[in-house]
C-alpha positions in Angstrom: -37.9 80.8 -69.0 -37.1 83.8 -66.9 -34.7 85.1 -69.5 -37.3 84.6 -72.3 -39.8 86.4 -70.1 -37.4 89.3 -69.8 -36.5 89.7 -73.5 -39.6 88.5 -75.3 -42.3 89.5 -72.8 -43.3 92.6 -74.6 -42.4 96.3 -74.3 -42.6 96.3 -70.5 -40.2 93.3 -70.2 -37.4 94.6 -72.3 -37.7 98.2 -70.9 -37.2 96.8 -67.5 -34.3 94.6 -68.7 -32.6 97.6 -70.3 -33.0 99.7 -67.3 -31.6 97.0 -65.1 -28.8 96.3 -67.5 -27.8 100.0 -67.6 -27.8 100.3 -63.9 -25.9 97.1 -63.3 -23.6 97.9 -66.2 -22.5 101.2 -64.7 -21.7 99.5 -61.4 -20.0 96.6 -63.1 -17.8 98.9 -65.2 -16.6 100.8 -62.1 -16.0 97.5 -60.3 -13.9 96.3 -63.2 -12.0 99.5 -63.2 -11.4 99.2 -59.5 -10.2 95.6 -60.0 -7.6 97.0 -62.4 -6.0 99.3 -59.9 -3.5 96.7 -58.5 -2.3 96.0 -62.1 -2.0 99.8 -62.8 0.0 100.4 -59.7 2.3 97.4 -60.2 3.0 98.3 -63.8 3.7 101.9 -63.0 6.0 100.9 -60.1 7.8 98.4 -62.3 8.5 100.9 -65.1 9.5 103.5 -62.6 12.1 101.1 -61.1 13.4 100.0 -64.5 14.1 103.6 -65.6 15.6 104.7 -62.3 19.0 106.4 -62.8 20.5 105.8 -59.3 23.7 104.2 -58.2 22.7 104.3 -54.5 26.0 105.9 -53.6 28.2 103.3 -55.1 31.3 104.4 -57.0 31.3 103.2 -60.6 34.7 103.1 -62.5 34.6 104.7 -65.9 34.7 102.2 -68.8 33.2 101.4 -72.2 29.9 100.3 -70.5 29.4 103.3 -68.3 27.8 106.8 -68.6 28.1 110.0 -66.6 24.7 111.4 -65.6 23.3 114.4 -63.8 19.7 115.0 -62.6 18.1 117.8 -64.5 14.5 117.6 -63.2 12.5 120.8 -63.7 8.9 122.1 -63.5 6.8 124.0 -65.9 3.6 125.8 -64.7 3.0 123.3 -61.9 3.8 120.1 -63.9 6.9 118.1 -63.0 9.3 117.1 -65.7 11.9 114.3 -65.2 15.1 115.1 -66.9 18.5 113.5 -67.1 21.7 114.8 -68.7 23.9 111.9 -70.1 27.4 111.5 -71.5 28.8 108.2 -72.6 32.2 107.1 -71.3 32.7 104.5 -74.1 31.2 102.7 -77.0 28.8 100.4 -75.1 26.9 102.7 -72.7 23.7 101.5 -71.0 20.5 102.8 -72.5 17.4 103.8 -70.5 14.1 101.9 -71.3 12.2 103.4 -74.2 15.3 104.3 -76.2 17.5 102.5 -78.6 20.5 104.8 -78.2 21.7 107.7 -76.1 21.3 111.2 -77.4 24.5 112.9 -78.3 25.7 116.4 -77.2 23.0 119.0 -78.2 20.5 116.2 -78.8 17.4 115.2 -76.8 14.9 112.4 -76.5 11.5 113.4 -75.2 8.3 111.7 -74.2 5.3 112.2 -76.5 3.5 114.4 -74.0 6.6 116.6 -73.6 7.0 116.9 -77.4 3.3 117.9 -77.6 3.9 120.5 -74.9 7.1 121.9 -76.6 5.3 122.1 -79.9 2.3 124.0 -78.5 2.0 127.8 -78.0 2.0 127.2 -74.2 5.5 125.7 -74.4 7.3 128.9 -75.6 9.2 129.5 -72.3 9.9 125.7 -71.9 11.5 125.7 -75.4 14.0 128.3 -74.2 15.0 126.0 -71.4 15.1 122.7 -73.3 16.6 124.0 -76.5 18.2 120.7 -77.6 17.4 119.2 -81.0 14.8 116.4 -80.6 16.1 113.2 -82.2 14.1 110.5 -80.6 10.9 109.7 -78.7 10.8 107.8 -75.4 8.7 104.7 -75.8 6.1 103.6 -73.2 8.6 101.2 -71.7 10.3 104.2 -70.2 7.1 106.1 -69.1 4.8 105.9 -66.1 1.8 107.0 -68.2 0.8 108.7 -71.4 1.0 112.2 -69.8 4.5 111.6 -68.3 6.9 114.4 -69.1 10.4 113.0 -69.5 13.5 113.9 -71.4 17.1 112.6 -71.8 19.6 115.2 -73.1 23.2 114.7 -74.3 25.6 116.7 -72.2 28.9 118.4 -72.9 31.8 118.8 -70.5 30.7 122.4 -69.9 27.2 121.2 -68.8 28.9 119.1 -66.1 31.2 121.9 -64.9 28.7 122.7 -62.2 26.4 120.5 -60.2 26.6 117.0 -59.0 27.2 114.1 -61.4 27.8 110.4 -61.0 28.3 107.3 -63.1 26.1 104.3 -64.0 26.7 101.0 -65.6 23.0 100.1 -65.9 19.6 101.6 -65.4 17.0 100.3 -63.0 16.9 98.5 -59.7 15.0 95.7 -58.0 11.9 97.4 -56.5 11.1 96.5 -52.9 7.8 97.7 -51.5 7.9 99.4 -48.1 5.0 98.9 -45.7 2.7 101.8 -45.2 2.6 103.5 -41.8 -0.4 102.2 -39.7 -2.5 105.3 -40.2 -2.0 105.5 -43.9 -2.8 101.8 -44.3 -6.0 102.3 -42.3 -6.8 105.2 -44.6 -6.3 103.1 -47.7 -8.5 100.4 -46.4 -11.3 102.8 -45.5 -11.0 104.5 -48.9 -11.4 101.2 -50.8 -14.5 100.3 -48.7 -16.2 103.6 -48.9 -15.6 104.0 -52.7 -16.8 100.5 -53.6 -19.7 100.0 -51.2 -22.0 102.6 -52.9 -21.4 100.7 -56.1 -22.6 97.5 -54.7 -25.6 99.3 -53.1 -26.6 100.7 -56.4 -26.3 97.3 -58.2 -28.7 95.9 -55.6 -31.1 98.8 -56.3 -30.8 98.5 -60.0 -32.0 94.8 -59.9 -35.3 96.0 -58.4 -36.1 98.4 -61.2 -39.7 98.0 -62.4 -40.7 95.7 -59.6 -44.4 96.7 -59.5 -44.9 96.2 -63.2 -42.9 92.9 -63.1 -45.2 91.6 -60.4 -48.3 92.3 -62.5 -46.8 90.5 -65.5 -45.9 87.5 -63.3 -49.5 87.3 -62.2 -50.4 86.2 -65.7 -48.2 83.1 -65.4 -50.6 81.9 -62.6 -53.3 81.5 -65.3 -51.3 78.8 -67.1 -50.7 76.8 -64.0 -47.5 78.2 -62.4 -47.5 78.1 -58.6 -45.9 80.7 -56.3 -42.6 78.9 -56.1 -42.3 78.6 -59.9 -43.2 82.3 -60.3 -40.4 83.2 -57.9 -37.9 81.0 -59.8 -39.0 82.7 -63.1 -38.5 86.1 -61.5 -35.1 85.1 -60.3 -34.2 84.0 -63.8 -35.4 87.2 -65.2 -33.3 89.1 -62.7 -30.3 87.0 -63.5 -30.8 87.6 -67.2 -30.9 91.4 -66.6 -27.8 91.1 -64.4 -25.9 89.1 -67.1 -26.9 91.6 -69.7 -25.7 94.3 -67.2 -22.4 92.5 -67.0 -22.1 92.6 -70.8 -23.0 96.3 -70.8 -20.4 96.9 -68.1 -17.8 95.0 -70.1 -18.6 97.1 -73.1 -18.4 100.3 -71.1 -15.2 99.2 -69.5 -13.7 98.5 -73.0 -14.9 101.9 -74.2 -13.2 103.6 -71.2 -10.1 101.5 -71.9 -9.8 102.7 -75.4 -10.0 106.3 -74.4 -8.2 106.2 -71.0 -4.9 107.4 -72.4 -6.4 110.8 -73.1 -7.7 111.2 -69.6 -5.6 112.9 -67.0 -7.0 113.2 -63.5 -5.0 115.0 -60.8 -1.8 114.7 -62.9 -2.2 110.9 -63.2 -2.7 109.0 -66.5 -2.5 105.4 -67.4 -1.8 103.3 -70.5 -4.7 101.2 -71.9 -2.6 98.1 -71.6 -2.4 98.6 -67.8 -6.1 98.9 -67.4 -6.8 95.2 -67.1 -8.6 93.7 -64.1 -7.0 91.0 -61.9 -8.4 87.6 -63.1 -9.4 86.6 -59.6 -11.2 89.9 -59.0 -12.8 89.8 -62.4 -14.1 86.3 -61.8 -15.5 87.4 -58.4 -17.4 90.2 -60.0 -18.8 87.9 -62.7 -20.1 85.5 -60.1 -21.2 88.0 -57.4 -23.3 90.3 -59.6 -25.8 87.7 -60.9 -25.8 86.0 -57.5 -26.7 89.2 -55.7 -29.5 89.9 -58.3 -31.1 86.5 -57.5 -30.8 86.9 -53.8 -32.3 90.5 -53.9 -35.2 89.4 -56.1 -36.1 86.4 -53.8 -35.9 88.6 -50.7 -38.2 91.2 -52.3 -40.8 88.6 -53.4 -41.2 87.3 -49.9 -43.5 90.3 -49.1 -45.6 89.9 -52.3 -48.5 87.6 -53.1 -49.0 87.1 -56.8 -52.4 85.8 -57.8 -54.1 85.0 -61.2 -56.0 87.4 -63.4 -53.4 90.2 -62.8 -54.2 90.7 -59.2 -51.2 91.6 -57.2 -51.6 92.0 -53.4 -48.8 93.0 -51.1 -48.5 91.0 -48.0 -50.0 92.5 -44.9 -47.8 95.6 -44.3 -46.0 95.4 -41.1 -44.1 98.2 -39.4 -40.4 97.8 -40.0 -38.6 96.4 -37.0 -35.6 98.1 -35.6 -33.9 95.4 -33.6 -32.5 93.4 -36.5 -31.4 96.5 -38.4 -29.1 97.3 -35.4 -27.4 93.9 -35.8 -25.3 95.0 -38.8 -23.7 98.1 -37.2 -23.5 96.2 -33.9 -21.5 93.4 -35.5 -19.3 96.0 -37.2 -18.6 97.7 -33.9 -17.8 94.3 -32.4 -15.1 93.9 -35.0 -13.7 97.4 -34.7 -13.8 98.1 -31.0 -11.3 95.4 -30.0 -8.7 97.2 -32.2 -9.0 100.6 -30.5 -5.6 101.8 -29.6 -3.8 98.8 -31.1 -3.5 99.6 -34.8 0.2 100.1 -35.3 2.9 98.9 -37.6 4.1 96.3 -35.1 0.7 95.6 -33.5 -2.6 94.3 -34.9 -2.3 96.5 -38.0 0.6 94.6 -39.3 -1.3 91.4 -40.3 -3.6 90.5 -43.2 -6.3 89.2 -40.9 -6.6 92.5 -39.1 -6.9 94.2 -42.5 -9.8 92.1 -43.4 -11.3 92.6 -39.9 -11.2 96.4 -40.3 -12.6 96.2 -43.8 -15.5 93.9 -42.7 -16.2 96.0 -39.7 -16.4 99.2 -41.8 -18.6 97.5 -44.4 -21.0 96.3 -41.7 -21.3 99.7 -40.1 -21.9 101.5 -43.4 -24.3 98.8 -44.6 -26.1 99.1 -41.2 -26.4 102.9 -41.7 -28.1 102.2 -45.1 -30.3 99.6 -43.5 -31.5 102.0 -40.8 -32.7 104.5 -43.5 -36.0 102.7 -44.5 -37.0 102.3 -40.9 -36.2 106.0 -40.2 -38.1 107.2 -43.2 -41.1 105.1 -42.4 -41.1 106.2 -38.7 -40.8 109.9 -39.6 -43.3 110.1 -42.5 -45.9 108.0 -40.5 -46.2 110.9 -38.1 -46.5 113.6 -40.8 -49.8 115.2 -41.9 -51.3 118.4 -43.2 -49.5 121.1 -45.1 -49.7 122.4 -48.7 -51.0 120.1 -51.4 -47.6 119.3 -52.9 -46.4 118.4 -49.4 -49.4 116.2 -48.8 -49.0 114.4 -52.1 -45.3 113.7 -51.3 -46.0 112.6 -47.8 -48.8 110.3 -48.8 -46.7 108.7 -51.5 -43.9 108.1 -48.9 -46.4 106.7 -46.4 -47.6 104.2 -49.1 -44.2 103.2 -50.3 -41.3 104.6 -48.3 -39.0 101.7 -49.1 -38.6 102.8 -52.8 -37.6 106.3 -51.9 -35.2 105.1 -49.2 -33.5 102.7 -51.6 -33.1 105.6 -54.1 -30.9 107.6 -51.7 -29.2 104.7 -49.9 -26.2 105.1 -52.1 -25.9 108.7 -51.2 -26.3 107.8 -47.5 -23.5 105.3 -47.6 -21.2 107.5 -49.7 -21.7 110.6 -47.4 -21.3 108.5 -44.2 -18.1 107.0 -45.5 -16.9 110.3 -46.8 -17.3 111.9 -43.4 -15.4 109.1 -41.7 -12.6 109.3 -44.4 -12.4 113.1 -43.9 -11.9 112.7 -40.2 -9.2 110.1 -40.7 -7.8 112.0 -43.6 -7.5 115.2 -41.6 -5.6 113.3 -38.9 -3.3 111.7 -41.4 -2.7 115.0 -43.2 -1.7 116.6 -39.9 0.8 113.9 -39.2 2.2 113.8 -42.8 2.4 117.6 -43.2 5.3 119.5 -41.8 5.9 123.2 -41.4 9.0 124.2 -43.4 9.6 127.5 -41.7 10.0 129.3 -45.0 9.4 133.0 -44.8 7.4 133.7 -48.0 7.5 137.4 -47.4 11.3 137.5 -47.9 11.6 134.9 -50.7 9.4 132.7 -52.8 12.0 130.5 -54.7 15.4 129.0 -53.9 18.3 127.6 -56.0 21.2 125.4 -55.1 24.1 124.2 -57.2 27.7 122.9 -56.6 30.1 125.6 -57.7 32.5 124.0 -60.2 33.9 127.4 -61.3 34.9 130.4 -59.3 32.5 133.3 -59.2 29.4 131.4 -59.9 27.5 133.0 -57.0 28.4 136.5 -58.4 27.4 135.4 -61.9 24.0 134.0 -60.7 23.4 137.2 -58.7 23.9 139.3 -61.8 21.8 136.9 -64.0 18.9 136.8 -61.5 18.9 140.5 -61.1 18.4 140.8 -64.8 15.7 138.1 -64.9 12.1 139.2 -65.6 10.0 139.0 -62.4 12.9 138.9 -59.9 12.9 141.8 -57.4 15.5 140.5 -54.9 18.4 138.1 -54.7 20.2 136.7 -51.6 23.1 134.7 -53.0 26.1 133.2 -51.2 28.7 130.4 -51.4 29.0 127.9 -48.6 31.4 125.1 -47.7 32.1 122.8 -44.8 35.6 123.0 -43.3 37.4 121.3 -40.5 40.3 121.9 -38.1 43.8 120.9 -39.3 44.7 117.3 -38.9 47.6 118.2 -36.6 45.1 119.7 -34.1 42.6 116.9 -34.0 42.4 115.2 -30.6 39.6 112.6 -30.6 37.6 113.4 -33.6 37.7 116.4 -36.0 35.5 119.4 -35.4 33.6 120.9 -38.3 32.1 124.3 -39.1 31.0 126.0 -42.3 32.2 129.1 -44.1 29.8 131.4 -45.9 31.1 134.0 -48.4 28.8 136.8 -49.5 28.4 140.5 -49.7 27.3 142.6 -46.8 23.7 142.9 -48.0 23.3 139.1 -48.1 25.1 138.6 -44.8 22.6 140.9 -43.1 19.9 138.5 -44.3 21.7 135.5 -42.7 23.1 136.9 -39.5 22.5 139.8 -37.1 25.4 142.4 -37.6 25.7 145.2 -35.1 27.2 148.3 -36.7 28.9 148.7 -40.0 29.8 146.0 -42.6 32.3 146.6 -45.4 34.0 144.4 -47.9 36.9 142.7 -46.1 35.0 142.2 -42.9 34.6 138.7 -41.2 32.1 137.6 -38.7 31.7 134.5 -36.4 28.6 133.2 -34.6 28.7 132.7 -30.8 30.8 129.8 -29.4 29.5 126.9 -27.4 26.0 127.1 -28.8 23.7 124.4 -30.1 25.9 124.1 -33.2 29.1 123.5 -31.2 30.7 126.3 -33.1 34.4 126.3 -32.3 35.9 128.8 -34.8 36.9 132.1 -33.1 39.1 135.0 -34.2 42.6 133.6 -34.8 41.4 130.0 -35.3 43.1 128.1 -38.1 40.9 126.1 -40.4 41.6 123.5 -43.1 39.7 124.4 -46.3 40.5 121.1 -48.0 39.0 117.7 -46.9 39.0 114.3 -48.4 36.1 112.5 -50.0 34.7 111.6 -46.6 35.0 115.1 -45.2 38.1 114.2 -43.1 41.2 116.4 -42.7 44.0 115.7 -45.2 47.8 115.4 -45.1 47.9 118.2 -47.7 45.9 121.0 -46.0 44.9 124.3 -47.3 45.0 126.5 -44.2 43.2 129.7 -43.6 43.1 131.7 -40.3 40.1 133.6 -39.1 41.2 137.2 -38.9 41.8 138.6 -35.4 39.5 141.4 -36.4 36.5 139.1 -36.9 33.5 140.3 -35.0 30.8 138.2 -33.3 27.4 138.3 -35.0 24.0 137.0 -33.8 21.8 134.4 -35.4 19.0 135.3 -37.7 16.5 133.0 -39.3 17.1 133.0 -43.0 14.3 133.0 -45.6 14.3 129.2 -45.7 13.7 129.0 -41.9 17.1 127.9 -40.8 19.9 129.5 -38.7 23.3 129.6 -40.3 26.3 129.0 -37.9 30.1 129.3 -38.5 32.3 131.9 -40.2 30.9 134.6 -42.5 33.4 136.4 -44.8 33.0 139.0 -47.4 34.7 138.4 -50.8 37.8 140.4 -50.1 38.3 138.6 -46.7 38.3 135.1 -48.3 38.8 134.2 -52.0 35.8 131.8 -52.8 38.1 129.9 -55.2 40.0 128.5 -52.2 36.9 126.7 -50.9 36.6 123.0 -51.9 33.5 122.4 -54.0 31.4 125.1 -52.4 27.6 125.1 -52.7 26.0 128.2 -54.2 22.7 129.0 -52.5 20.3 131.8 -53.5 16.9 132.9 -52.2 14.8 134.9 -54.7 12.0 137.3 -54.2 9.5 137.4 -57.1 7.1 140.1 -58.4 3.6 138.6 -58.0 2.4 140.8 -61.0 4.6 138.7 -63.4 2.7 135.4 -63.9 5.6 133.4 -65.3 8.3 134.8 -63.0 9.1 131.3 -61.7 9.6 130.0 -65.3 12.0 132.9 -66.1 14.0 131.9 -63.0 14.2 128.3 -64.2 15.3 129.4 -67.6 18.0 131.5 -66.2 19.3 128.7 -64.0 19.2 126.2 -66.9 21.4 128.5 -68.9 23.9 129.2 -66.2 24.0 125.8 -64.5 22.0 123.0 -66.2 22.3 120.7 -63.1 21.3 123.4 -60.6 18.3 122.7 -58.4 15.4 125.3 -58.5 12.6 124.9 -56.0 9.6 126.8 -54.8 9.4 127.8 -51.1 6.3 126.5 -49.4 5.0 127.0 -45.9 4.2 123.2 -45.6 5.3 120.0 -47.3 3.6 116.6 -47.4 5.0 113.1 -47.5 5.1 111.6 -51.1 3.0 108.5 -50.2 0.4 110.6 -48.4 0.2 112.8 -51.5 -0.3 109.7 -53.7 -3.0 108.4 -51.5 -4.9 111.7 -51.4 -4.6 111.9 -55.2 -6.1 108.3 -55.5 -8.9 109.3 -53.1 -9.9 112.3 -55.2 -9.8 110.2 -58.4 -11.9 107.4 -56.8 -14.4 109.9 -55.3 -14.8 111.6 -58.6 -15.7 108.3 -60.3 -18.0 107.3 -57.5 -19.9 110.6 -57.5 -20.3 110.3 -61.3 -21.7 106.8 -60.9 -24.0 107.8 -58.0 -25.3 110.7 -60.1 -25.9 108.5 -63.2 -27.5 105.8 -61.1 -29.9 108.2 -59.4 -31.0 109.6 -62.8 -31.8 106.0 -64.0 -33.5 105.3 -60.7 -35.6 108.5 -60.8 -36.6 107.8 -64.4 -37.7 104.3 -63.4 -39.8 105.6 -60.6 -41.5 108.2 -62.8 -42.2 105.5 -65.4 -43.9 103.5 -62.7 -46.1 106.4 -61.8 -46.9 107.6 -65.3 -50.5 106.6 -65.1 -51.0 108.1 -61.7 -49.5 111.4 -62.8 -51.7 111.5 -65.9 -54.8 110.9 -63.7 -53.9 113.7 -61.4 -53.4 116.1 -64.3 -56.7 115.0 -65.8 -58.5 115.9 -62.6 -57.0 119.4 -62.8 -53.9 119.1 -60.6 -51.4 121.8 -61.7 -48.1 120.6 -63.1 -46.3 122.9 -60.8 -47.9 121.2 -57.8 -46.8 117.8 -59.1 -43.3 119.0 -59.7 -43.0 120.3 -56.1 -44.5 117.1 -54.8 -41.7 115.1 -56.7 -39.1 117.5 -55.2 -40.4 117.0 -51.6 -40.8 113.3 -52.2 -37.0 113.2 -52.9 -36.0 115.9 -50.4 -37.5 114.2 -47.3 -35.6 110.9 -47.6 -32.5 112.8 -48.6 -32.6 115.0 -45.5 -33.2 112.0 -43.3 -30.5 110.0 -45.1 -27.9 112.9 -44.7 -28.7 113.3 -41.0 -28.3 109.6 -40.5 -25.1 109.6 -42.6 -23.7 112.5 -40.5 -24.3 110.6 -37.3 -23.0 107.3 -38.6 -20.0 108.9 -40.3 -18.9 110.8 -37.2 -19.3 107.7 -35.1 -17.3 105.5 -37.5 -14.6 108.2 -37.9 -14.3 108.5 -34.1 -13.6 104.8 -33.7 -11.1 104.8 -36.6 -9.2 107.7 -34.9 -9.2 105.9 -31.6 -7.7 102.9 -33.4 -4.6 104.9 -34.2 -4.5 106.7 -30.9 -5.5 110.1 -32.3 -7.7 112.6 -30.5 -11.2 112.7 -31.9 -12.0 116.0 -33.7 -14.7 116.8 -36.1 -14.1 119.2 -39.0 -17.6 120.8 -39.1 -16.9 122.7 -42.2 -15.9 119.5 -44.1 -19.0 117.7 -42.6 -21.2 120.5 -44.0 -19.4 120.3 -47.3 -19.9 116.6 -47.6 -23.6 116.8 -46.8 -24.0 119.8 -49.1 -22.4 117.8 -52.0 -24.9 115.0 -51.3 -27.8 117.3 -51.2 -26.6 119.2 -54.3 -26.3 116.0 -56.2 -29.9 115.0 -55.4 -31.1 118.4 -56.3 -29.3 118.2 -59.7 -30.8 114.8 -60.4 -34.3 116.1 -59.5 -33.9 119.1 -61.9 -32.7 116.8 -64.7 -35.8 114.6 -64.1 -38.2 117.5 -64.7 -38.3 117.3 -68.5 -39.3 113.6 -68.4 -41.9 114.5 -65.7 -43.6 117.0 -68.0 -43.8 114.4 -70.8 -45.3 111.8 -68.4 -48.1 114.2 -67.4 -49.7 114.0 -70.8 -53.2 112.6 -71.2 -51.9 109.7 -73.3 -50.6 108.3 -70.1 -54.1 107.2 -69.4 -54.1 104.8 -72.3 -53.7 101.1 -71.4 -53.8 97.8 -73.1 
């Protein structure tokens, strides 16, 4: 009967049902998307493991079922591109997922996103780098997502002349998940709670849409003999019908998102539509929890309402909201969290599932308690307000009559901001611990390259090529190799040092040279220092080592010239200090070094926007397997970067939901007050006055909610930091940003509600039936 009352009870009934369905549907769609995250992550990880081209250091004997590969990853305008050069050893080579056969020399298989980029005008410089003929497209079995940039290129013997290569007899490996560090695990838990709790808060608010008009319609049922208990059951059925319709709307919205998800890229992450499927257990929980919460919320609301015949609705005697029971929720949350202060570690309480649930439950209770305190705070503050301009008085009087509705409208913002502040405090701590200073001197170089020298003179060739590259203003290039003392001189264990061969200009960038430097000179760094440097003038070194770096029985000896001078250390552009022997090209033929590593630091012209791309193109032409990297002052751990990316994606979705939900809630409130607004206009009240009253009526609860959120968020954040033994510090700029975003969102919603407000002030609002 409640369902029939909702859908066949006239215009008021179905409008309320539609508003409830839209509100619940938005929340349900986001919950279904959140329930799909585990499947998305597991599918991405599985495909990433299946396409992995790693032999984990094992030697693979060449045969008909093996291939030689070299990593050729690159970057284009900030986007990473995974590349692999392949060359089959026989007729039955392993094939990576997503391909039916390996590309031959001069051929290339690319992902759809990479093909699109190469075919676009923006891909002009990338086409110069990846100039192979495209013969195949990588299927989704070999991609992490639709926007994944991947290519496999057939290699020639010349391509493998420089750089590191190895052999494979199969692709993929058995993925094993590693546990997150305690602080990152705690951050993930809090992120999940904070992003999902506002959704549940809004669903609870959406169920109460149109409550006043519903109560008037329920009063008519008393005329046909329904008692109070039956009316409440009918109201619960009506709420359940709206919630079920909301679930259907949510499912439709989820399917619409699913059909278009492959074209969406957020923070460089995309997903296949087939991966966006909720876990059956979580989906069942959502289907059961949403209608159940609708019924519970409706019954709780109707406890304070007396519904009588003849359309008379009388609220129960209003009582001041009590504070003591509202403190129970945050108190219980603190009781769960405080015992874990100082003990959340990988080996301590943070290592078990029960403790994970305990932290999640404690956080939910604290944030829910913050939202529960808001109605009491709003009522207590507005009860003491009086006087002021007419718009202010109208707003205050409305809040004094019904502060609960206004508080519920901003409860989602309160929870979101409080949680965001706590996350920001924990996030800042985790960022500090997962961010390392590199020591790179960006004033001397902005890019670096590294490649194994398979042919003599590569360093000189690269220097010439880079000097001719557009956007490069300086090159520091050198060859470097590790050497040892001769086997005959080894006592207990061999001693090692390194030899660097470069011109004088480069040597002055690596070491401190007093006086002149000319081709043919040799230098050594001080003996007995932290590097245990043993090479001195006259020391004999073995330039040839075995595969394990040990001295061989067939040495290639070279003696440090007696004329070698001592040089001091200097921090190089990449933040390191280079020890060992430093020789100019005439003092030591670089071809005598065994597999030397060519290193180069490059200084770029900031006025050339694509200077980095020109550098990568030059390196790809000279040494396809060479590594090109951007120098940075700091680096972050990969897992922390993934978590931060997930946080921003989730926060974006939650803010969009909160904004949409507040628009629906505001429209519902205006619809409830349509008659009152029309009466005020009919009595001569200026529309501008009413607009300002609506703004103040929203601003007061928002200001109180944000103040409460700031206090609750800082308190929760302090406890979470203490759990991981981290000093408590508040980033006041971030706190101001979080509250500003919340206030800005409310202001935006208010501005968007002004056009409907003008329409509801028309005289036809006085009409009734």
